[in-house]
C-alpha positions as CSV (number, residue, x, y, z in Angstrom):
1,X,26.2,-33.7,216.6
2,X,23.6,-31.2,217.5
3,X,20.7,-32.3,220.0
4,X,21.1,-36.0,219.3
5,X,19.8,-35.7,215.6
6,X,18.9,-39.0,213.8
7,X,21.7,-39.6,211.8
8,X,21.9,-43.0,209.6
9,X,25.5,-43.9,208.5
10,X,25.5,-45.1,204.8
11,X,26.5,-48.8,204.5
12,X,29.3,-48.5,201.9
13,X,29.1,-52.5,201.9
14,X,25.7,-52.5,200.4
15,X,25.6,-54.7,197.2
16,X,23.7,-52.2,195.3
17,X,26.8,-50.2,195.1
18,X,28.9,-52.8,193.7
19,X,28.7,-52.0,190.0
20,X,28.6,-48.7,188.4
21,X,25.7,-48.5,185.6
22,X,27.0,-47.6,182.1
23,X,24.8,-45.2,179.9
24,X,24.7,-44.1,176.2
25,X,23.0,-41.0,174.8
26,X,19.9,-41.5,172.5
27,X,20.2,-39.7,169.1
28,X,17.7,-40.3,166.2
29,X,16.7,-43.8,167.8
30,X,20.3,-45.1,168.3
31,X,22.2,-45.4,171.3
32,X,25.5,-43.8,170.9
33,X,28.8,-42.7,172.7
34,X,30.2,-39.1,172.5
35,X,32.1,-38.9,169.5
36,X,35.3,-38.1,171.5
37,X,35.1,-41.1,173.6
38,X,35.0,-38.9,176.8
39,X,32.8,-39.9,179.7
40,X,31.5,-38.4,182.8
41,X,31.8,-40.8,186.0
42,X,29.1,-40.0,188.9
43,X,29.9,-41.0,192.3
44,X,27.1,-41.3,194.9
45,X,26.7,-38.5,197.0
46,X,25.3,-40.5,199.7
47,X,28.2,-42.9,199.5
48,X,31.6,-41.4,199.5
49,X,34.1,-43.0,196.8
50,X,31.3,-45.3,195.3
51,X,31.0,-44.6,191.4
52,X,27.2,-45.4,190.4
53,X,26.9,-44.0,186.9
54,X,29.0,-43.3,183.6
55,X,27.5,-41.4,180.7
56,X,29.0,-39.8,177.5
57,X,30.3,-36.3,177.6
58,X,28.9,-34.6,174.5
59,X,30.5,-32.3,172.5
60,X,28.8,-29.5,170.2
61,X,28.9,-31.7,167.5
62,X,27.2,-34.5,169.4
63,X,24.5,-31.8,170.2
64,X,24.1,-30.7,166.7
65,X,23.5,-34.1,165.5
66,X,20.5,-34.5,168.3
67,X,19.1,-31.5,167.0
68,X,19.2,-32.5,163.1
69,X,17.6,-35.7,164.2
70,X,14.9,-34.1,166.1
71,X,14.3,-31.5,163.0
72,X,14.3,-34.2,160.5
73,X,11.5,-36.2,163.0
74,X,9.5,-32.9,163.2
75,X,9.6,-31.9,159.4
76,X,9.4,-35.1,157.7
77,X,8.6,-37.7,160.3
78,X,5.0,-39.1,161.5
79,X,4.7,-38.0,165.0
80,X,3.6,-34.4,164.1
81,X,1.1,-35.8,161.7
82,X,-0.5,-38.5,163.8
83,X,-3.8,-38.1,165.3
84,X,-4.2,-37.2,169.3
85,X,-5.3,-40.6,169.6
86,X,-2.1,-42.2,168.1
87,X,0.3,-40.0,170.2
88,X,-2.1,-40.7,173.2
89,X,-1.8,-44.9,172.9
90,X,2.1,-44.3,172.7
91,X,2.5,-42.1,175.8
92,X,0.4,-44.3,177.6
93,X,2.7,-47.3,176.8
94,X,5.4,-45.3,178.1
95,X,3.7,-44.4,181.3
96,X,3.0,-48.1,181.9
97,X,6.6,-49.0,181.3
98,X,7.7,-46.5,183.7
99,X,5.6,-48.2,186.5
100,X,6.9,-51.5,185.5
101,X,10.6,-50.2,185.8
102,X,10.0,-48.1,188.8
103,X,12.2,-50.2,191.3
104,X,15.0,-50.2,188.6
105,X,14.6,-46.4,188.0
106,X,14.3,-45.3,191.7
107,X,17.4,-47.2,192.2
108,X,19.4,-45.1,189.8
109,X,17.7,-41.7,191.0
110,X,18.5,-42.5,194.5
111,X,22.3,-43.3,193.8
112,X,22.7,-40.3,191.2
113,X,20.9,-37.6,193.3
114,X,21.5,-39.0,196.9
115,X,17.8,-38.8,197.7
116,X,15.9,-41.3,199.9
117,X,15.4,-44.6,198.3
118,X,11.5,-44.4,199.1
119,X,11.3,-41.1,197.8
120,X,12.8,-41.9,194.8
121,X,10.4,-44.8,194.3
122,X,7.2,-42.5,194.9
123,X,8.5,-39.9,192.7
124,X,8.9,-42.4,189.7
125,X,5.2,-43.5,190.2
126,X,4.0,-40.0,190.2
127,X,6.0,-39.4,186.7
128,X,4.2,-42.2,185.5
129,X,1.0,-40.3,186.5
130,X,2.3,-37.3,184.8
131,X,2.6,-39.1,181.6
132,X,-0.9,-40.7,181.8
133,X,-2.5,-37.4,182.3
134,X,-0.5,-35.7,179.4
135,X,-1.4,-38.8,177.3
136,X,-5.2,-38.4,178.1
137,X,-4.7,-34.6,177.2
138,X,-3.1,-35.1,173.9
139,X,-6.4,-36.5,172.5
140,X,-8.5,-33.7,173.8
141,X,-6.3,-30.7,172.3
142,X,-8.6,-28.4,170.4
143,X,-8.4,-24.8,168.8
144,X,-11.6,-22.8,168.5
145,X,-14.1,-21.9,165.8
146,X,-15.9,-18.4,165.5
147,X,-19.2,-18.9,164.0
148,X,-20.4,-15.3,164.8
149,X,-18.3,-13.2,162.5
150,X,-20.9,-13.0,159.6
151,X,-23.3,-15.4,157.3
152,X,-20.4,-15.5,154.6
153,X,-17.6,-15.9,156.9
154,X,-16.0,-18.3,159.5
155,X,-13.0,-18.1,162.0
156,X,-10.7,-20.7,163.0
157,X,-8.0,-20.9,165.6
158,X,-5.7,-24.0,164.9
159,X,-3.5,-25.1,167.3
160,X,-0.1,-26.7,165.9
161,X,3.3,-27.9,167.7
162,X,5.9,-25.2,168.3
163,X,8.4,-27.3,166.6
164,X,11.9,-28.6,168.0
165,X,12.2,-28.1,171.7
166,X,15.5,-27.9,173.7
167,X,14.7,-29.0,177.3
168,X,17.4,-28.4,179.9
169,X,16.8,-30.0,183.3
170,X,18.5,-29.8,186.7
171,X,20.3,-32.3,189.2
172,X,17.6,-32.2,192.1
173,X,14.5,-34.0,190.4
174,X,15.9,-35.4,187.0
175,X,13.2,-37.6,186.3
176,X,10.1,-35.5,187.6
177,X,11.5,-32.3,186.0
178,X,11.9,-34.2,182.7
179,X,8.4,-35.9,182.9
180,X,7.0,-32.4,183.5
181,X,8.0,-31.2,180.3
182,X,8.7,-33.9,177.7
183,X,5.2,-35.5,177.7
184,X,3.7,-32.1,177.3
185,X,6.1,-31.1,174.5
186,X,5.6,-34.4,172.6
187,X,2.2,-34.4,173.5
188,X,1.6,-31.3,171.5
189,X,3.3,-32.8,168.6
190,X,6.7,-31.7,169.1
191,X,10.2,-33.3,169.0
192,X,12.3,-33.2,171.8
193,X,16.2,-32.8,172.6
194,X,16.9,-33.4,176.4
195,X,20.0,-32.2,178.1
196,X,19.9,-33.5,181.7
197,X,22.3,-32.3,184.4
198,X,25.7,-33.7,184.0
199,X,25.5,-34.7,187.5
200,X,22.2,-36.9,187.2
201,X,21.8,-37.9,183.6
202,X,21.2,-41.7,184.0
203,X,17.5,-41.9,184.7
204,X,16.8,-39.5,181.7
205,X,18.5,-41.9,179.5
206,X,16.6,-44.5,180.7
207,X,13.2,-42.6,180.2
208,X,14.4,-42.3,176.4
209,X,15.1,-45.9,176.1
210,X,11.8,-46.9,177.8
211,X,10.0,-44.3,175.3
212,X,11.7,-46.4,172.2
213,X,10.7,-49.5,173.5
214,X,7.1,-48.1,173.9
215,X,6.9,-47.1,170.1
216,X,7.8,-43.5,170.1
217,X,9.3,-42.8,166.5
218,X,12.8,-42.4,165.8
219,X,14.0,-38.6,166.8
220,X,11.1,-37.5,168.7
221,X,12.9,-38.1,172.1
222,X,16.6,-37.5,172.1
223,X,19.0,-37.3,175.1
224,X,22.4,-35.8,175.1
225,X,24.8,-35.6,178.1
226,X,27.4,-33.4,179.2
227,X,28.1,-30.1,180.5
228,X,26.1,-26.7,180.3
229,X,29.2,-25.5,178.1
230,X,29.0,-26.6,175.4
231,X,26.2,-29.1,175.3
232,X,23.3,-26.8,176.8
233,X,24.5,-23.6,175.3
234,X,24.7,-25.4,171.7
235,X,21.1,-26.9,172.2
236,X,20.0,-23.1,173.0
237,X,22.1,-21.2,170.1
238,X,21.2,-23.8,167.4
239,X,18.8,-22.0,165.0
240,X,17.0,-25.5,164.3
241,X,15.4,-25.3,167.7
242,X,12.1,-23.5,167.9
243,X,11.9,-23.2,171.7
244,X,14.1,-23.8,175.0
245,X,12.7,-24.7,177.9
246,X,14.9,-24.5,181.3
247,X,14.6,-25.4,184.8
248,X,17.4,-24.2,187.0
249,X,18.9,-21.2,188.4
250,X,18.1,-17.7,187.8
251,X,22.0,-17.0,186.7
252,X,21.5,-19.5,183.9
253,X,18.0,-19.1,182.9
254,X,18.7,-15.3,182.4
255,X,21.6,-16.2,180.0
256,X,19.5,-18.9,178.1
257,X,16.7,-15.9,177.7
258,X,19.4,-13.7,176.3
259,X,20.6,-16.4,173.9
260,X,16.5,-17.0,173.0
261,X,15.7,-13.4,172.4
262,X,18.5,-12.8,169.8
263,X,17.1,-15.3,167.9
264,X,13.5,-14.2,168.9
265,X,13.1,-17.9,170.0
266,X,10.3,-19.0,172.5
267,X,11.7,-19.8,176.0
268,X,10.1,-21.4,179.1
269,X,11.7,-21.1,182.4
270,X,11.2,-22.2,186.1
271,X,14.0,-20.6,188.0
272,X,14.8,-20.2,191.7
273,X,12.7,-19.7,195.1
274,X,12.7,-18.6,198.5
275,X,9.0,-19.9,199.7
276,X,7.5,-18.5,202.7
277,X,5.4,-20.6,205.1
278,X,2.9,-18.4,206.6
279,X,1.5,-19.7,210.0
280,X,-1.4,-17.9,211.7
281,X,-2.4,-18.2,215.4
282,X,-5.4,-20.4,214.6
283,X,-3.3,-22.9,212.8
284,X,-3.5,-26.3,213.5
285,X,0.1,-26.5,215.0
286,X,0.7,-30.2,214.7
287,X,-0.1,-30.3,211.1
288,X,1.7,-26.9,210.4
289,X,5.1,-28.2,212.2
290,X,4.9,-31.5,210.1
291,X,4.5,-29.7,207.0
292,X,7.1,-27.0,207.8
293,X,9.4,-29.4,208.6
294,X,8.7,-31.5,205.1
295,X,8.6,-28.1,203.1
296,X,12.2,-27.3,204.1
297,X,13.6,-30.9,204.4
298,X,12.1,-32.5,201.3
299,X,15.0,-33.4,199.0
300,X,17.5,-32.1,201.5
301,X,16.2,-28.8,200.8
302,X,17.3,-29.0,197.2
303,X,14.2,-27.9,196.1
304,X,13.2,-24.6,194.3
305,X,9.6,-24.8,195.7
306,X,11.0,-25.5,199.4
307,X,9.5,-23.5,202.2
308,X,12.5,-22.1,203.3
309,X,11.1,-19.0,205.2
310,X,9.0,-19.6,208.2
311,X,6.8,-16.7,208.7
312,X,5.1,-17.1,212.1
313,X,2.4,-15.1,214.3
314,X,4.3,-14.1,217.5
315,X,1.7,-15.6,219.7
316,X,2.4,-19.0,218.7
317,X,6.1,-18.7,217.9
318,X,7.6,-20.8,220.7
319,X,4.9,-23.2,220.4
320,X,5.3,-24.1,217.0
321,X,9.2,-24.0,217.0
322,X,9.3,-26.4,220.0
323,X,7.2,-28.9,217.7
324,X,9.5,-28.3,214.5
325,X,12.2,-28.7,216.6
326,X,10.9,-32.1,217.8
327,X,10.3,-33.4,214.4
328,X,13.7,-32.1,213.5
329,X,15.5,-34.2,216.0
330,X,13.4,-37.2,215.3
331,X,13.6,-37.2,211.6
332,X,16.4,-39.9,210.0
333,X,18.5,-38.2,207.9
334,X,21.8,-40.0,205.9
335,X,21.9,-43.4,204.1
336,X,19.8,-43.0,201.0
337,X,19.5,-46.8,200.5
338,X,18.0,-47.3,203.9
339,X,14.4,-47.5,203.7
340,X,14.0,-45.5,206.9
341,X,15.7,-42.5,205.8
342,X,13.8,-39.3,205.1
343,X,16.4,-36.7,204.5
344,X,19.3,-37.9,201.9
345,X,22.4,-36.4,200.6
346,X,23.8,-33.0,199.1
347,X,24.2,-33.4,195.7
348,X,28.1,-32.6,195.5
349,X,30.9,-31.2,198.3
350,X,31.1,-27.9,196.5
351,X,27.4,-27.7,197.1
352,X,27.7,-29.0,200.7
353,X,30.3,-26.6,201.6
354,X,27.8,-23.5,199.8
355,X,25.2,-24.6,202.3
356,X,27.5,-24.4,205.3
357,X,28.9,-21.0,204.0
358,X,25.3,-19.8,204.6
359,X,24.6,-21.0,208.1
360,X,28.2,-19.7,209.1
361,X,26.9,-16.2,207.8
362,X,23.8,-16.5,209.5
363,X,25.4,-17.0,212.6
364,X,27.8,-13.9,211.7
365,X,24.9,-11.9,211.2
366,X,23.5,-12.5,214.4
367,X,20.8,-15.3,214.1
368,X,20.5,-18.3,216.4
369,X,20.8,-22.0,215.3
370,X,18.4,-23.8,217.6
371,X,19.2,-27.2,216.2
372,X,21.7,-28.7,213.7
373,X,24.1,-26.3,211.6
374,X,26.6,-28.8,210.7
375,X,27.8,-31.4,207.9
376,X,27.9,-35.0,208.2
377,X,30.4,-35.8,205.6
378,X,32.6,-38.6,206.4
379,X,30.8,-41.4,204.5
380,X,28.2,-39.1,202.6
381,X,27.6,-35.6,201.9
382,X,24.7,-34.9,204.3
383,X,23.6,-31.6,206.6
384,X,22.0,-31.7,209.5
385,X,18.3,-30.1,209.7
386,X,18.9,-26.8,210.6
387,X,16.7,-24.1,212.3
388,X,17.3,-20.3,212.8
389,X,15.5,-17.9,215.0
390,X,16.3,-14.3,215.3
391,X,16.3,-13.8,211.5
392,X,16.0,-10.4,210.0
393,X,14.3,-10.0,206.7
394,X,17.7,-8.3,205.4
395,X,19.6,-11.3,206.1
396,X,21.4,-13.6,203.4
397,X,19.7,-16.6,205.0
398,X,16.2,-14.9,204.4
399,X,16.5,-13.7,200.9
400,X,18.9,-16.1,199.0
401,X,18.3,-19.5,198.0
402,X,20.5,-21.8,200.3
403,X,19.1,-24.9,198.6
404,X,19.7,-27.1,202.0
405,X,17.9,-28.3,204.9
406,X,18.0,-24.7,206.4
407,X,14.7,-23.1,207.9
408,X,14.8,-19.1,208.4
409,X,12.2,-17.9,211.3
410,X,10.8,-14.5,211.3
411,X,7.8,-13.3,213.2
412,X,4.9,-11.1,212.4
413,X,1.8,-9.7,214.2
414,X,-0.7,-8.9,211.4
415,X,-1.6,-10.5,208.1
416,X,-0.4,-7.2,206.3
417,X,2.9,-7.7,207.7
418,X,3.0,-11.5,206.8
419,X,1.9,-10.7,203.3
420,X,4.6,-7.9,203.1
421,X,7.3,-10.5,204.2
422,X,6.4,-13.1,202.1
423,X,6.6,-10.6,198.9
424,X,9.8,-9.2,199.9
425,X,11.7,-11.5,197.7
426,X,13.0,-11.2,194.1
427,X,11.4,-14.5,193.8
428,X,7.9,-15.8,193.4
429,X,7.6,-19.4,192.8
430,X,5.7,-20.9,195.7
431,X,4.0,-20.1,199.2
432,X,2.1,-21.7,202.0
433,X,-0.6,-20.6,204.2
434,X,-1.7,-22.3,207.3
435,X,-4.8,-21.3,208.9
436,X,-8.3,-22.7,210.1
437,X,-9.8,-19.9,208.7
438,X,-10.3,-20.4,205.3
439,X,-11.3,-17.0,204.3
440,X,-8.2,-15.6,205.9
441,X,-6.1,-18.1,204.3
442,X,-7.6,-17.5,200.7
443,X,-7.3,-13.7,201.0
444,X,-3.6,-14.0,202.0
445,X,-3.0,-16.5,199.1
446,X,-4.4,-14.0,196.6
447,X,-2.1,-11.2,198.0
448,X,0.8,-13.4,197.5
449,X,3.1,-13.1,194.6
450,X,3.8,-16.7,193.8
451,X,2.7,-19.2,191.1
452,X,2.3,-22.3,193.0
453,X,0.5,-22.0,196.6
454,X,-1.1,-24.0,199.2
455,X,-3.2,-23.8,202.0
456,X,-2.6,-26.2,205.0
457,X,-0.1,-28.2,202.9
458,X,3.2,-27.8,201.3
459,X,5.1,-29.3,198.2
460,X,1.9,-31.1,197.0
461,X,1.6,-31.8,193.2
462,X,-0.9,-33.0,190.7
463,X,-0.9,-33.2,186.9
464,X,-3.9,-30.8,186.6
465,X,-2.7,-27.9,188.0
466,X,-0.2,-25.5,186.5
467,X,3.0,-24.9,187.9
468,X,5.4,-21.5,187.3
469,X,6.9,-18.7,188.8
470,X,6.1,-14.8,189.2
471,X,9.3,-12.2,189.2
472,X,12.6,-13.5,188.9
473,X,11.2,-17.1,189.4
474,X,10.5,-17.7,185.7
475,X,8.4,-17.3,182.7
476,X,5.4,-19.4,181.5
477,X,3.5,-22.5,183.0
478,X,3.9,-26.2,182.8
479,X,1.5,-29.0,183.5
480,X,-2.3,-28.9,183.4
481,X,-4.1,-27.9,180.2
482,X,-1.9,-24.9,180.4
483,X,1.1,-26.7,179.8
484,X,0.1,-27.5,176.2
485,X,0.0,-23.9,175.3
486,X,3.8,-23.6,176.1
487,X,4.4,-26.0,173.4
488,X,1.5,-24.9,170.8
489,X,1.5,-22.2,168.0
490,X,-1.9,-20.8,167.3
491,X,-2.9,-20.1,163.9
492,X,-5.9,-17.6,162.7
493,X,-7.7,-18.9,159.7
494,X,-10.4,-16.6,158.0
495,X,-12.8,-18.5,155.8
496,X,-15.0,-16.7,153.1
497,X,-18.0,-18.4,151.4
498,X,-19.0,-17.8,147.9
499,X,-17.9,-14.8,146.1
500,X,-15.3,-12.6,148.1
501,X,-15.6,-8.9,148.4
502,X,-14.4,-6.7,145.7
503,X,-11.9,-4.5,147.2
504,X,-10.9,-2.6,144.5
505,X,-14.3,-2.6,142.4
506,X,-13.2,-5.6,140.1
């Protein structure tokens, strides 16, 4: 192992691995299997050979049933017609039940995704806060009135739910990303069909079951589990869905946008990223080093807002890298069920090999691996925390989304160079700036084309602030008050008092 990194070998005898949990989809308020009887078995990526979840493999017909249930719930059910206060009350119950089941949810998320158990628990509690915020805003949604268009006229802008929303989520943060979309869509009065990744579907089903027990009417929140083809594609193509919301790769997002365009259907996309972390010479280097390590190693680097490009001022490059390397040696990675673990597993062997391929390509292009650079895959699918230096902007490791714990380092001399390097990407999802000069940091952030930015922090989040991308990183915004606009229609109403005008002299 490179430079004595802190690897924690998985304990395959852990009692929590003894039994695989079996799930059913939720369609129209009923728990159902796939009509074909087919299932998908999920093995823990952190524990080779251990099956941890089994869920249905939905066909196109299963998805159509779910869309039909959501359509009926929207067109004739009570949910879109409830007051904001009524919807808010049920959503608050959901938030509390998420807290009540946090340990159970965290264990399932840990085993399915391979993320550390402590991280999974924190994420579940964060999701409860997302639901709480959305519940509060659900009763504060408003339109507008225009009382200045004449004594005999009044203008109104009515906010209405967009309708049936198909939501397709990825495997890396299944509970978080569903919680970034579902509460905002149903809070606006929509109904939902959620199609999680076939690799990590269990906690999405658990979320829907919690919602049902909390009093959410049948058909408002449906979950179908299966592969992108046919389940995801059927969900996007069904003319009864009014909107498709997707988080994932640019390749799939582009395809879904094409499907939506053919039907002139609304689409919301949060796609890939290659986030820069810019460190100026006046930065607090200890804080920056810790943030840089967290930004690239969080969720084993399988994070679209990962800070995977380190852009560092040449005067402090060696000093900063020494601190990052020290953290990289000490940070525990390996067994997701161990409370000490900070970096968990790769989602699949195929993805592990993809990350390894990028590292080999970086070496072949002339970049130097300072630490890590290899897999630990005998007992679980792990990749060592890895740092490159000598990276040139044109290299694949500097341009493409690796989605692993791999940091590429590039130096700069001036703020103008730093901004140019940061913007030299087809992505624009996230960026961090490290500087004790707030004016410099703020002016730099203003010039970076990215939708989610931090100053002296990284991968921080709160329900109040919107998230989303520039360029190929996506369309639309989630969270905050802006998130409700994604799932709302706005209707202009002109009201005339008294006798209307005689347009043709009648």
